[in-house]
C-alpha positions in Angstrom: -223.2 107.9 -124.3 -226.9 108.1 -125.2 -225.9 108.5 -128.9 -224.3 105.1 -128.9 -227.1 103.4 -126.9 -229.7 104.8 -129.3 -227.7 103.7 -132.3 -227.4 100.2 -130.8 -231.2 100.1 -130.1 -231.9 101.0 -133.7 -229.6 98.2 -135.0 -231.4 95.7 -132.8 -234.8 96.9 -134.1 -233.6 96.5 -137.7 -232.6 92.9 -136.9 -236.1 92.3 -135.6 -237.6 93.8 -138.7 -239.4 96.6 -136.9 -239.0 99.3 -139.5 -236.6 101.0 -141.9 -233.6 103.0 -140.9 -235.1 106.4 -141.6 -238.3 105.6 -139.7 -236.5 104.2 -136.7 -234.0 107.1 -136.5 -236.7 109.9 -136.9 -239.0 108.2 -134.4 -236.3 108.1 -131.8 -236.6 111.9 -131.4 -232.9 112.2 -130.7 -231.6 115.8 -130.3 -229.1 115.2 -133.1 -230.9 113.2 -135.8 -228.3 113.8 -138.5 -225.4 112.5 -136.3 -227.5 109.5 -135.2 -228.5 108.6 -138.8 -224.9 108.9 -140.0 -223.6 106.7 -137.2 -226.2 104.0 -137.9 -225.7 104.0 -141.6 -221.9 103.9 -141.4 -222.0 101.1 -138.8 -224.3 99.1 -141.1 -221.9 99.7 -144.0 -219.0 98.2 -142.1 -221.1 95.7 -140.3 -219.4 92.5 -141.5 -215.9 94.0 -141.1 -216.7 95.1 -137.5 -218.2 91.7 -136.6 -215.0 90.0 -137.8 -212.8 92.3 -135.8 -215.0 91.9 -132.6 -215.0 88.1 -133.0 -211.2 87.8 -133.7 -210.4 89.8 -130.6 -212.8 87.9 -128.3 -214.1 91.3 -127.2 -217.6 90.0 -126.1 -216.1 87.0 -124.3 -213.9 89.2 -122.2 -216.6 91.9 -121.7 -219.7 89.9 -121.1 -221.9 93.0 -120.4 -221.2 94.3 -123.8 -223.6 93.3 -126.6 -222.7 92.9 -130.3 -224.7 95.9 -131.6 -223.3 98.3 -129.0 -219.8 96.9 -129.6 -220.2 97.5 -133.3 -221.1 101.2 -132.8 -218.3 101.8 -130.4 -215.6 100.0 -132.4 -216.8 101.8 -135.6 -216.2 105.2 -134.0 -212.9 104.1 -132.6 -211.5 102.6 -135.8 -213.4 104.3 -138.7 -214.9 107.4 -137.2 -213.5 110.4 -135.4 -212.8 108.6 -132.2 -215.0 107.8 -129.2 -216.9 110.9 -128.0 -218.5 109.4 -124.9 -217.2 109.1 -121.4 -218.1 106.6 -118.7 -217.6 102.9 -118.4 -218.0 101.9 -122.1 -215.2 104.2 -123.2 -213.0 102.7 -120.5 -213.8 99.2 -121.7 -213.2 99.9 -125.4 -210.0 101.8 -124.8 -208.7 98.9 -122.8 -208.8 96.8 -126.0 -207.7 99.6 -128.4 -204.4 98.1 -129.3 -205.8 94.7 -130.1 -208.7 96.2 -132.1 -206.3 98.3 -134.2 -204.0 95.3 -134.7 -206.9 93.2 -135.9 -207.9 95.9 -138.4 -204.3 96.1 -139.7 -204.1 92.3 -140.1 -207.4 92.3 -142.1 -206.0 94.9 -144.5 -202.8 92.8 -145.0 -204.7 89.6 -145.7 -207.0 91.3 -148.2 -204.1 93.3 -149.7 -205.7 96.7 -149.3 -204.4 100.0 -147.8 -207.6 101.9 -147.1 -210.5 101.2 -144.8 -213.0 101.8 -147.7 -211.3 99.0 -149.7 -212.3 96.5 -147.1 -215.9 96.9 -148.4 -214.8 95.6 -151.8 -214.5 92.1 -150.4 -218.2 92.0 -149.8 -220.7 90.8 -152.5 -221.0 93.3 -155.3 -224.8 93.0 -155.8 -225.1 96.7 -155.6 -222.2 97.6 -157.9 -224.4 97.5 -161.0 -227.0 99.7 -159.3 -224.7 102.8 -159.2 -226.6 105.8 -160.5 -225.3 109.0 -162.1 -225.2 112.1 -159.9 -228.1 114.4 -160.9 -227.8 118.2 -160.2 -230.8 120.5 -160.6 -229.9 124.1 -161.3 -231.9 126.4 -159.0 -233.1 129.1 -161.4 -234.3 131.2 -158.4 -230.6 131.8 -157.5 -228.8 131.5 -160.8 -229.0 130.2 -164.4 -227.7 127.3 -166.5 -225.0 129.3 -168.2 -223.4 130.6 -165.0 -223.5 127.1 -163.4 -221.9 125.4 -166.4 -219.2 128.1 -166.6 -218.5 127.6 -162.9 -218.0 123.8 -163.4 -215.8 124.4 -166.4 -213.6 126.7 -164.3 -213.3 123.8 -161.8 -211.9 121.6 -164.6 -215.1 119.8 -165.7 -215.8 119.1 -169.4 -219.2 119.9 -170.7 -220.4 117.3 -173.3 -223.6 119.1 -174.5 -227.1 117.8 -174.3 -227.7 114.0 -174.0 -229.5 112.4 -177.0 -230.2 109.1 -175.3 -229.9 107.4 -171.9 -226.7 105.7 -173.2 -225.0 109.1 -173.0 -225.6 109.1 -169.3 -224.1 105.6 -168.8 -220.7 106.4 -170.1 -219.8 109.6 -168.1 -216.5 109.3 -166.3 -214.0 111.5 -164.6 -214.8 115.2 -164.6 -217.5 115.2 -167.3 -221.0 116.4 -167.2 -223.9 116.6 -169.6 -227.4 118.1 -169.9 -230.3 115.7 -169.3 -232.5 114.8 -172.3 -235.8 115.0 -170.4 -235.8 117.5 -167.6 -234.6 121.1 -168.3 -232.1 122.6 -165.8 -230.9 119.1 -164.9 -227.1 118.4 -165.2 -225.8 114.8 -165.0 -222.4 113.9 -163.6 -220.6 110.5 -163.2 -221.6 108.3 -160.3 -220.1 109.1 -156.9 -219.4 112.7 -157.8 -219.4 114.4 -154.5 -220.7 118.0 -154.6 -221.8 118.4 -151.0 -219.0 120.8 -150.2 -219.1 122.7 -153.5 -219.9 126.4 -153.0 -222.8 126.2 -155.5 -224.5 123.6 -153.3 -223.9 125.4 -150.0 -225.1 128.6 -151.5 -228.3 127.0 -152.8 -227.5 127.5 -156.5 -227.7 123.8 -157.2 -230.0 121.1 -155.7 -228.7 117.5 -155.5 -231.9 115.7 -156.5 -232.5 112.4 -158.3 -233.9 112.8 -161.8 -237.0 110.7 -161.0 -237.8 113.1 -158.1 -237.7 116.0 -160.5 -240.4 114.5 -162.7 -243.5 115.4 -160.6 -243.0 119.1 -160.6 -241.8 119.2 -164.2 -244.8 117.2 -165.4 -247.3 119.2 -163.3 -245.8 122.4 -165.0 -248.0 125.1 -163.4 -248.0 128.4 -165.2 -246.1 131.4 -163.7 -248.3 133.1 -161.1 -250.4 130.0 -160.4 -251.7 128.9 -157.0 -250.3 125.4 -156.2 -250.6 122.9 -153.3 -247.7 120.6 -152.4 -249.7 118.2 -150.3 -246.9 116.2 -148.6 -244.1 118.6 -149.1 -241.2 117.7 -146.7 -238.2 117.6 -147.1 -238.8 120.3 -149.8 -236.9 119.5 -152.9 -240.1 119.2 -155.0 -241.4 122.3 -153.3 -238.3 124.3 -154.4 -238.6 122.9 -157.9 -242.3 124.1 -158.1 -241.2 127.5 -156.9 -238.6 127.7 -159.6 -241.2 126.8 -162.2 -243.5 129.5 -160.8 -240.5 132.0 -160.7 -241.5 132.8 -157.1 -244.8 134.3 -158.3 -248.3 133.2 -157.4 -248.8 131.1 -154.2 -247.3 127.7 -153.1 -249.1 126.0 -150.2 -246.8 123.4 -148.6 -248.3 120.9 -146.1 -246.6 118.4 -143.8 -247.8 116.8 -140.6 -244.4 116.4 -138.9 -243.2 119.6 -137.2 -239.5 118.7 -137.3 -239.7 118.0 -141.1 -241.5 121.4 -141.6 -238.6 123.1 -139.8 -236.1 121.2 -141.9 -238.0 122.1 -145.0 -238.1 125.8 -144.0 -234.3 125.9 -143.8 -234.0 124.2 -147.2 -236.4 126.6 -148.9 -234.7 129.6 -147.3 -231.4 128.4 -148.8 -233.0 127.9 -152.2 -234.4 131.4 -152.2 -238.1 130.4 -152.2 -240.4 133.2 -151.2 -243.8 132.4 -152.7 -244.5 129.6 -150.2 -246.8 129.3 -147.2 -245.9 126.4 -144.9 -248.6 124.6 -143.0 -247.9 122.1 -140.2 -251.1 120.2 -140.6 -252.7 117.2 -142.2 -253.6 117.7 -145.8 -256.6 115.4 -145.4 -258.1 117.8 -142.9 -258.0 120.8 -145.3 -261.4 122.0 -146.6 -261.4 122.0 -150.4 -264.1 124.6 -150.4 -262.1 127.1 -148.3 -262.0 130.4 -150.1 -258.3 130.5 -149.4 -257.8 127.7 -152.1 -260.3 129.0 -154.6 -257.5 129.8 -157.1 -255.7 126.4 -156.7 -255.6 124.7 -160.1 -252.5 122.5 -159.6 -251.8 119.9 -156.8 -248.7 117.8 -156.4 -249.2 114.8 -154.2 -246.2 112.7 -153.2 -247.5 110.9 -150.1 -245.7 108.6 -147.6 -244.8 105.3 -149.2 -242.7 102.2 -148.6 -239.6 103.8 -150.3 -239.0 100.5 -152.0 -237.7 102.2 -155.1 -234.8 104.1 -153.5 -231.5 102.6 -154.6 -228.7 102.6 -152.1 -226.3 100.2 -150.7 -227.8 100.8 -147.3 -231.1 99.5 -148.6 -229.4 96.3 -149.7 -228.0 95.9 -146.2 -231.2 96.7 -144.4 -233.8 95.3 -146.8 -236.4 94.2 -144.3 -239.6 92.5 -145.2 -241.4 95.0 -143.0 -241.1 97.6 -145.7 -243.0 95.4 -148.2 -245.2 93.3 -145.9 -248.8 93.1 -147.1 -250.1 94.7 -143.8 -247.8 97.7 -144.2 -248.6 98.1 -147.9 -252.3 97.9 -147.2 -252.0 100.7 -144.6 -249.9 102.9 -146.9 -252.1 102.4 -150.0 -255.2 103.1 -147.9 -253.7 106.5 -146.9 -252.6 107.2 -150.5 -256.1 106.5 -151.8 -257.6 108.9 -149.3 -255.0 111.6 -150.1 -255.5 111.3 -153.9 -259.3 111.3 -153.6 -259.1 114.4 -151.4 -256.8 116.2 -153.9 -259.3 115.5 -156.7 -262.1 117.0 -154.6 -260.8 120.6 -154.9 -263.5 122.2 -157.0 -261.1 124.4 -159.1 -258.2 122.0 -159.5 -257.4 121.1 -163.1 -254.2 119.0 -162.8 -253.1 116.6 -160.1 -249.8 114.8 -160.1 -249.6 111.6 -158.0 -246.1 110.1 -157.4 -244.3 107.6 -155.1 -240.8 106.3 -154.8 -242.2 102.8 -154.6 -242.1 99.9 -157.0 -245.2 98.1 -155.6 -248.3 97.9 -157.7 -250.4 98.3 -154.5 -249.1 101.9 -154.1 -249.1 102.8 -157.7 -251.4 101.5 -160.4 -253.9 100.1 -157.9 -254.3 103.5 -156.3 -254.6 105.3 -159.6 -257.2 102.7 -160.9 -259.4 103.2 -157.8 -259.2 107.0 -158.1 -260.3 106.8 -161.7 -263.2 104.6 -160.7 -264.3 107.2 -158.2 -263.6 110.4 -160.2 -263.4 109.1 -163.7 -266.4 111.2 -164.8 -264.4 114.3 -164.1 -260.8 113.4 -164.6 -258.7 111.5 -167.1 -255.1 110.4 -167.2 -252.6 112.2 -169.3 -250.3 110.2 -171.5 -246.9 111.3 -170.1 -243.7 111.6 -172.1 -244.5 109.0 -174.8 -240.8 108.6 -175.4 -240.1 107.5 -171.8 -238.9 103.9 -171.9 -240.5 102.5 -168.7 -244.3 102.7 -168.7 -246.9 101.9 -166.0 -248.3 98.4 -165.8 -251.4 97.8 -167.9 -253.5 96.6 -165.0 -256.3 98.9 -166.3 -256.9 100.4 -169.8 -254.8 103.6 -169.4 -252.2 102.2 -167.1 -249.4 102.7 -169.7 -250.1 106.4 -169.6 -248.3 106.5 -166.2 -244.5 106.5 -165.8 -242.3 104.1 -164.0 -238.6 104.6 -163.3 -236.0 102.2 -162.3 -232.2 101.9 -162.0 -231.8 99.6 -165.0 -234.2 101.2 -167.5 -234.0 104.9 -166.7 -230.8 105.2 -164.5 -232.8 106.6 -161.6 -234.3 105.5 -158.4 -237.5 103.5 -158.6 -240.4 105.9 -159.1 -244.0 106.2 -160.3 -245.8 109.2 -161.7 -249.4 109.7 -162.9 -251.0 112.9 -164.0 -254.8 113.5 -163.7 -256.4 116.3 -165.7 -259.9 117.5 -165.4 -261.9 116.6 -168.6 -263.4 120.1 -169.0 -259.9 121.5 -169.3 -259.5 120.3 -172.9 -262.8 122.0 -173.8 -261.7 125.2 -172.1 -258.5 125.2 -174.0 -260.5 124.9 -177.3 -262.8 127.7 -176.3 -260.0 129.9 -175.4 -258.2 129.5 -178.7 -261.5 130.0 -180.6 -262.3 133.1 -178.6 -259.0 134.6 -179.4 -259.6 133.9 -183.1 -263.1 135.5 -183.3 -262.8 138.0 -180.5 -266.2 137.0 -179.1 -267.4 135.3 -175.9 -268.1 131.6 -176.4 -269.7 128.9 -174.4 -268.9 125.6 -176.2 -266.9 124.3 -179.3 -270.2 123.8 -181.2 -271.4 127.4 -180.6 -267.9 128.6 -181.4 -268.1 127.0 -184.9 -271.6 128.4 -185.6 -270.7 131.9 -184.5 -267.5 131.8 -186.5 -269.4 130.8 -189.7 -271.9 133.7 -189.1 -269.1 136.2 -188.7 -267.4 135.0 -191.9 -270.8 135.3 -193.7 -271.2 138.9 -192.3 -267.7 139.8 -193.5 -268.4 138.5 -197.1 -268.4 141.6 -199.5 -271.7 142.4 -201.3 -270.9 143.3 -204.8 -273.8 145.8 -205.1 -272.9 147.6 -201.9 -269.3 147.7 -202.9 -270.1 149.2 -206.2 -272.3 151.8 -204.5 -269.5 152.8 -202.1 -267.1 153.0 -205.0 -269.5 155.3 -207.0 -270.0 152.8 -209.8 -273.2 152.2 -211.8 -275.3 154.4 -209.5 -278.1 154.7 -212.0 -279.3 151.2 -211.6 -282.3 150.6 -209.4 -280.2 148.5 -207.1 -277.6 151.2 -206.8 -280.3 153.8 -205.9 -281.7 151.5 -203.3 -278.2 151.1 -201.9 -277.7 154.9 -201.7 -281.0 155.4 -199.9 -280.1 152.7 -197.4 -276.7 154.2 -196.7 -278.3 157.7 -196.2 -280.8 156.3 -193.7 -278.2 154.4 -191.8 -276.0 157.4 -191.5 -278.9 159.6 -190.4 -279.5 157.1 -187.6 -275.9 157.5 -186.5 -276.2 161.3 -186.8 -273.3 161.4 -189.1 -273.0 163.7 -192.1 -274.5 162.2 -195.3 -272.0 161.0 -197.9 -272.9 162.5 -201.3 -272.3 160.1 -204.2 -271.4 161.8 -207.4 -273.7 160.7 -210.2 -272.4 160.2 -213.7 
């Protein structure tokens, strides 16, 4: 019975605008979080239908101790779920009205000319219908490869349409079709509402059901194989597993999260994905010491901190869109934490690239945070102009704001998202020195010195015609040729090598 009571309490808190569904469910600390979350979500989905049934049967008038939210939860499980699981007085009360409740549901279907329970939802406003997104599937290269996954889907009757050339190709998928994404490698795209949760590739960890926008941070950070990387706010772990796939399970991946339950969930997900290069840390990233020798090789950090989640597109968000998620007080608190986390990430002495991302559409959590970070660390870091062909850019609230990426349902066919990439300014110089050093095979300290030394080396390598003639045994009678011979003999004596005799004409 506690499951129904907790679900009813969460519904009441949602009505009072005390938080979002996820926050309220996870803060309840129920023993079965998944079951509670599913029950709350499904009850919200059928909320108007349930209210009509309860009202038409006069259930609350006859059972005065029963409140609307508790009644909704109980009636949902009776009519739409797997049946009431609880005992006690509430089950007795609901079962007393079972026949009337079922009759009311049947009459509703007849009036609306539908045969399935799901079709009752079609009578509600379709504000969300145009927000339907494709199903994105990331191939987990730690377990398999693209060819094997595509062959498996072909055997299941799916038709492969090749690689997308534009976003329009993703809009027109239907039936059992799939296509390769045009931006993110190892990402397949299926028609909306394609359900792959029971597919063996998903249960075996060969594919990850992950929105395209959520794949961007790890893809854009792009750490080389064998790197040491920090995932600062890692749970639930999809981005962590993506980083591990990019690293090919080599190097080191430090994954932080403050919530122990989320760390346990993440551990299960990473195990299924075949990740072995990670080290989980149930601690606050802000309390880590950037100068700790443990992190002396960390050059890449992915920071995806807690945010309002205002960019996540789902019908549930439409039903539970509470102003608490976007109130100025909450945004101020979130952006304050995000500023601290980003500033802390940029303080690691060896870090070269830092990705900052959120699933928020609010400027306070996105451009404003990046702008303030550049004010504080702009002497050391710059923004990288990400994917110039990407259609949705960051807001130009500061000079390089358009270097950032934004994502949205309408423009990019993804959840709302924001990504910025910071790169240490000295990295560009280091890349130049490295290429120059490889060309001249000498140790260099700066691009200017590189150029000077390269010129000297080229000058040294220029052939002297007199010496060349001497070595070839030509015109040895000339004074210059004799001088050349003497110099060669002296040089070879110093090296204690046999003297080369030049035949005189």
